[in-house]
C-alpha positions in Angstrom: 0.0 0.0 0.0 2.9 2.3 0.7 3.6 2.6 -3.0 0.0 3.1 -4.2 0.1 6.9 -4.9 3.5 6.6 -6.5 2.2 3.8 -8.7 -0.9 5.9 -9.5 1.2 8.8 -10.5 3.1 6.7 -13.0 0.0 5.2 -14.3 -1.7 8.6 -14.7 1.3 9.9 -16.6 1.5 7.0 -19.1 -2.2 6.8 -19.5 -2.6 10.5 -20.3 0.3 10.3 -22.7 -1.5 7.7 -24.6 -4.3 10.2 -25.1 -2.1 12.8 -26.8 -2.8 13.5 -30.4 0.2 15.0 -32.3 -1.8 16.1 -35.3 -4.5 17.9 -33.2 -2.1 19.1 -30.5 -4.3 18.1 -27.6 -5.7 15.2 -25.6 -8.6 13.0 -26.7 -11.1 11.6 -24.3 -10.9 8.0 -25.4 -10.9 5.8 -28.5 -14.3 7.1 -29.5 -14.2 10.8 -28.5 -11.3 12.8 -29.9 -9.4 15.9 -28.8 -11.5 18.3 -26.8 -11.2 21.2 -24.4 -12.4 19.3 -21.4 -9.8 16.5 -21.6 -7.0 18.9 -22.7 -7.5 20.9 -19.6 -8.2 18.0 -17.3 -4.9 16.4 -18.1 -3.1 19.5 -17.0 -5.1 19.6 -13.7 -4.4 15.9 -13.0 -0.7 16.1 -13.8 -0.3 19.1 -11.5 -2.3 17.3 -8.8 0.0 14.3 -8.8 3.1 16.5 -8.9 4.2 14.9 -12.1 7.8 15.9 -12.8 7.2 15.6 -16.5 4.0 17.6 -16.3 4.2 18.8 -19.9 5.5 15.5 -21.3 7.4 17.4 -24.1 4.2 18.9 -25.4 4.2 22.3 -23.7 4.1 24.7 -26.7 1.6 22.6 -28.7 -0.5 22.1 -25.6 -0.5 25.8 -24.8 -1.2 26.7 -28.4 -4.2 24.3 -28.6 -5.7 25.9 -25.5 -5.1 29.4 -26.6 -6.8 28.7 -30.0 -9.9 27.5 -28.1 -10.6 31.1 -27.2 -12.6 33.1 -29.8 -10.6 36.3 -30.2 -13.7 38.4 -31.0 -15.9 37.2 -28.1 -13.3 36.0 -25.7 -15.4 32.9 -25.2 -13.8 29.5 -24.5 -16.4 26.9 -25.4 -16.7 23.3 -24.4 -17.1 20.9 -27.3 -20.7 19.7 -27.8 -21.8 16.2 -26.7 -19.9 13.9 -24.5 -16.7 15.9 -24.9 -18.2 18.8 -23.0 -19.6 16.6 -20.2 -22.7 18.9 -20.2 -20.8 21.8 -18.7 -21.2 25.5 -19.5 -18.8 27.7 -21.4 -18.1 29.5 -18.0 -16.7 26.2 -16.8 -14.5 25.9 -19.9 -13.1 29.4 -19.3 -12.3 28.6 -15.7 -10.7 25.2 -16.6 -8.6 26.8 -19.4 -7.2 29.7 -17.4 -6.0 27.3 -14.7 -4.6 24.8 -17.2 -2.7 27.6 -18.9 -1.3 28.8 -15.5 -0.2 25.2 -14.8 1.6 25.1 -18.2 3.2 28.6 -17.6 1.2 30.7 -20.0 -2.1 32.6 -20.3 -5.1 33.4 -22.5 -4.3 35.6 -25.5 -7.4 37.8 -25.3 -9.6 39.4 -22.7 -12.9 37.5 -22.2 -14.9 40.2 -24.0 -18.2 38.2 -23.4 -17.8 39.2 -19.7 -16.6 42.7 -20.2 -19.6 44.2 -18.4 -18.9 42.2 -15.2 -15.4 43.7 -14.9 -16.9 46.8 -13.3 -18.6 46.7 -9.9 -22.0 48.0 -11.2 -21.9 45.5 -14.1 -21.1 42.6 -11.7 -24.0 43.6 -9.5 -26.4 43.7 -12.5 -25.1 40.3 -13.7 -25.8 38.6 -10.4 -29.2 40.3 -10.1 -30.2 39.1 -13.6 -30.2 35.4 -12.5 -32.6 33.6 -10.2 -30.0 31.7 -8.2 -32.6 29.6 -6.5 -34.1 28.5 -9.8 -33.3 25.3 -11.7 -31.6 27.1 -14.6 -28.9 28.8 -12.4 -25.4 27.4 -12.8 -22.7 28.1 -10.3 -20.1 27.2 -13.1 -21.0 30.6 -14.5 -19.8 32.1 -11.2 -16.6 30.1 -11.5 -16.0 31.9 -14.8 -15.6 35.0 -12.7 -12.7 33.5 -10.7 -10.0 35.0 -13.1 -11.6 38.4 -12.5 -11.5 37.8 -8.7 -7.8 36.9 -9.0 -6.8 39.6 -11.4 -8.7 42.8 -10.9 -7.4 43.9 -7.5 -10.6 45.9 -6.9 -11.9 45.9 -3.3 -15.4 47.2 -4.3 -15.7 44.5 -6.9 -14.5 41.8 -4.5 -17.0 42.8 -1.8 -19.9 42.7 -4.2 -18.8 39.3 -5.4 -18.8 37.8 -1.9 -22.0 39.6 -0.9 -23.9 38.2 -3.9 -22.8 34.6 -3.4 -23.6 35.0 0.4 -27.1 35.9 -0.5 -27.6 32.5 -2.2 -26.7 30.6 1.0 -29.4 28.8 3.1 -29.0 29.9 6.7 -30.7 26.7 8.0 -28.4 24.2 6.3 -25.4 26.4 5.7 -25.4 25.0 2.1 -26.1 26.5 -1.3 -28.6 27.4 -2.8 -31.5 28.4 -0.6 -34.0 25.6 -0.1 -31.8 22.7 -0.9 -28.3 21.3 -0.5 -26.3 21.3 -3.8 -23.0 19.8 -2.8 -21.2 21.0 -5.9 -22.2 24.6 -5.4 -21.5 24.4 -1.7 -18.0 23.2 -2.4 -17.4 25.7 -5.1 -18.4 28.7 -3.0 -16.5 27.4 0.0 -13.4 27.2 -2.1 -14.0 30.8 -3.2 -14.2 32.0 0.4 -11.1 30.1 1.4 -9.3 31.6 -1.6 -9.6 35.0 0.1 -8.8 33.5 3.5 -12.5 34.0 4.4 -14.9 31.6 6.0 -18.5 31.4 4.7 -21.3 32.1 7.1 -22.6 29.1 9.1 -19.5 26.9 8.4 -20.4 24.4 11.1 -23.7 23.8 9.4 -21.9 23.2 6.1 -19.9 20.4 7.8 -23.0 19.0 9.4 -24.8 19.0 6.0 -21.9 17.1 4.3 -21.5 14.6 7.1 -25.3 13.8 7.0 -25.2 13.0 3.3 -22.5 10.3 3.2 -24.0 7.2 1.7 -23.6 3.7 3.2 -21.2 2.9 0.4 -18.8 5.6 1.8 -19.4 8.0 -1.1 -21.7 10.9 -1.6 -23.2 9.4 -4.8 -23.6 5.9 -6.2 -20.1 5.9 -7.7 -17.3 8.3 -6.5 -17.0 11.3 -8.7 -17.2 15.1 -8.1 -19.8 15.1 -5.4 -17.5 12.8 -3.4 -14.4 15.0 -4.2 -16.3 18.1 -3.2 -17.4 16.6 0.1 -13.9 15.4 0.8 -12.5 18.9 0.5 -15.0 20.2 3.0 -14.4 17.4 5.5 -10.6 17.6 5.2 -10.3 21.4 5.5 -13.2 22.8 7.5 -13.6 20.7 10.7 -9.9 21.2 11.5 -10.1 25.0 10.9 -13.3 25.2 13.0 -12.5 22.6 15.6 -15.9 21.2 14.9 -16.8 17.5 14.6 -13.2 16.6 13.8 -13.4 13.0 14.9 -16.6 12.4 13.0 -15.2 13.9 9.9 -12.1 11.7 10.1 -14.2 8.7 10.5 -16.2 9.6 7.4 -13.0 10.1 5.5 -11.7 6.8 6.7 -14.8 5.1 5.3 -14.3 6.9 2.1 -10.6 5.9 1.9 -11.3 2.2 2.2 -14.2 2.3 -0.3 -12.3 4.5 -2.9 -9.2 2.3 -2.8 -11.4 -0.8 -3.5 -13.5 1.0 -6.1 -10.5 2.3 -8.0 -8.7 -1.1 -8.1 -11.9 -2.7 -9.5 -13.0 0.0 -11.9 -9.9 1.9 -13.1 -10.2 0.7 -16.7 -13.7 2.0 -16.9 -12.8 5.2 -15.2 -10.0 5.8 -17.7 -12.7 5.9 -20.4 -13.7 9.3 -19.0 -10.7 11.5 -18.0 -13.0 14.0 -16.3 -14.2 11.3 -13.9 -10.6 10.3 -13.3 -9.8 13.9 -12.5 -12.3 13.7 -9.6 -10.8 10.4 -8.4 -7.2 11.6 -8.5 -8.0 14.9 -6.7 -9.9 12.9 -4.0 -6.9 10.7 -3.4 -4.9 13.9 -3.0 -7.2 15.2 -0.3 -7.2 11.8 1.4 -3.4 11.9 1.5 -3.7 15.2 3.3 -6.0 13.5 5.9 -4.0 10.3 6.1 -0.4 11.0 5.3 0.9 7.9 7.1 -1.5 5.6 5.3 -1.2 7.2 1.9 2.5 8.1 1.6 4.3 9.0 -1.6 7.7 10.3 -2.8 6.1 13.6 -3.7 2.8 14.7 -2.1 -0.3 15.2 -4.2 -1.7 18.7 -4.4 -5.2 20.2 -4.1 -5.2 23.9 -4.4 -8.4 24.8 -6.3 -8.7 27.6 -3.7 -5.3 29.2 -4.7 -6.2 32.5 -6.5 -2.7 32.6 -8.1 -3.7 29.7 -10.2 -6.5 31.8 -11.9 -4.6 35.0 -12.5 -5.2 36.2 -16.1 -2.9 38.9 -17.5 -5.4 40.1 -20.2 -7.9 40.9 -17.4 -5.3 42.6 -15.3 -4.2 44.7 -18.3 -7.7 45.7 -19.0 -8.2 46.9 -15.4 -5.0 49.0 -15.6 -6.0 50.4 -19.0 -3.0 49.0 -20.8 
């Protein structure tokens, strides 16, 4: 068991290399679905998470070029490919994924995201939030994640305060979760990450922990098979109870159940998971968080990393230049 994460690192590297397409300059999803934005960004995130010493695998310039070309220079939109390649996510998610992937590779977008120009000003940001029914079924917190590069790059206190005030308004004071009236684990994780990125704590943090603890399934996961809801819940239980000194023992017990279940599930299902790199990304990042919780049980030569809440990873120079009028 001591070598598990080192073995996983090596497997992830060689498996993702097998997905590289020289002609297209990007990573394909599997034998049936070709090169796409989702996989080409996911591979960067995964290799960073496992602290892969060959993170670029000799493809750095082609990889960067592919991601930069995914942005429409007129609109600034980065769009997910349709169908399975986009995994059903919004273009806001694609922008968020791409900015971070380019930071990992040591580069940036070529153009300002013109489609979001209005939100770069505080009054435009306020109008943007107010134009959406965030309690409704059509609201998508991935669109809020598209604003993360602005949060990381504008250096505007008024804009920042509006941003956090408007996501706070979406929180349910009874459960501590988001949105009001129900518990959406994905949105609760995303907004908690955004708070922690600014070294803030969301309101009712103990209730957030309580809500996540109460939703662990008998199988040890937060869904039928471990994917992003499980990863999201793991982040909250690894980071918040310790910071709050709240239900730490119960959180550790929940994480221990997950650790055993995930190790078994991965060993049994890894070939199937590898058919969907986005799914594998969730599994890999969950192992990274579990290593944080159980360093003695999940050792490796180089620690895995989970810093989705590091604002430096979402810095975008075209946005910073626009703010400074250059």
